N, C-alpha and C positions, 0 to 999 in steps of 0.2 A: 876467823876460821871456826873457833869453838861455838859461836852462835849459829853458824850454818850447820854444823854437825849435829846439833841438838835435835833437829828435825829428822835426821837419819838414824837416831839411836836405836829404834826397833829393828831397822834393816841391818845395822852393823851387828847388833847382838844376835839376830837370827843367822846372819852369815857365819858368825863365830860358832853358833850352835851346830850349824850344818857341818862346818869344818871338824868340830870335835866328834860329832856322831859318825862322820865318814872316816875318821882316823883312828878311833879306839878299837882295840881288840875285844870283840863281843864274846869270844870264847864259844861255849856251847849254847848260848842264848838263841842264836839264829836257828838252831836245830829243834827248838821247842815246838810242840804241836800248835801253839798259838800262831806261829808264823807259817803261813801257807806259801807255796811256790809262787814267786813273783812279788812277794811282800816288799822285798828290797827295791824293786822298780817302782812300786807304788809309793814307798817312802821317799825316794829320790824325786818323783814327780810332785808330791806334796810339798817337800822342802822348797823346791824352786818356785812353785806356785806362790807360796807364802812370801818368799823373798822378793819376788817382783811386786806383789801387792804392797808390802812394807816400803819398798824402795820408792814406788810411785806415790805412796801416801806422804812420805817425807818431802818429795818434790812439790806436791800439791799444797801441803801445809806451809812450806817455805815461801811459796809465791802467792798464797791466798787465792788460788785459781780453782775454778770449777770446770774448766775446759781440759781437753787432752791434747798434748803435743805429740804427734806421730813421730817426730824426730826424736823426742825424748824416749818414747816407748821403744824405738828401734835401738837406741843406745842402751837402755836397760836390758833389753832382750839379748843383745850382743854380749854385754859384759857378764850377764848371768850365765850364758852358755860358755864363755871363756872361763869363768870361775868354776863351773862344773868340769870343764876339761882339765883345768889345773888340779882339781881334787883327784880326778881319775888318774892323771899323770903321777901325782904324788903317791897314790895308792899303788901304782905299778912299780915305782922306783924306790920310794922312801919307806912307806908303810907296807913292808913286805908281808905282813900278816893279813893284809887286805888285798883284793885283786881289782885292778883297773879294768873295767869292761866297757865296751862300746854300748852295750845295752843300758848301762847306767847313764852314760852321757846322753843317749837318746831319750831316756826318761827325764833327765834334767831339762833337755830342750823342750819336750812336750809340756812339762810342768810350767816352764817359763812362758811358753807360747799360750798356754791356757790362762795364765795370769794376765798377759797382755790382752788377750781376747776378752776376758772378764772385765778388765778396766775399760776397754772401748765400749762394750755393751752397756755397762753400768753408767758410764759418763753420758753416752747418747740418750739413755732412758731418763736420766735426771734432767738433762738439758731439754729434752722433748717435753717433759712434764712441766717445766718452768715456762715454756712458751705460751 
């Protein structure tokens, strides 16, 4: 089990980073002029884009594969969206200093979908070039 998890270390650490960033009380930081309206949604989108990339990278390195499994990508996408939903639910019920929003879950879904799309395009381009 430990040998299999080593490939997913970046994804696990990134998921932990997402959890921490979505659960801490940022206080007045979010009101700073550096953060424009919609920055939160952009951050959620980027968080889940990177999560999907790291997760797929672990699977690719574990199996020494250069191809893409659509079944695996659907699993990654579904689990990423569920993770985003869990975080939003926790923000709504447990982390009362944060607010659970449908817009954040939508941004999580868009980011994860962009990650899956990027993986498909990159894999197809690499495999096309090798032919």
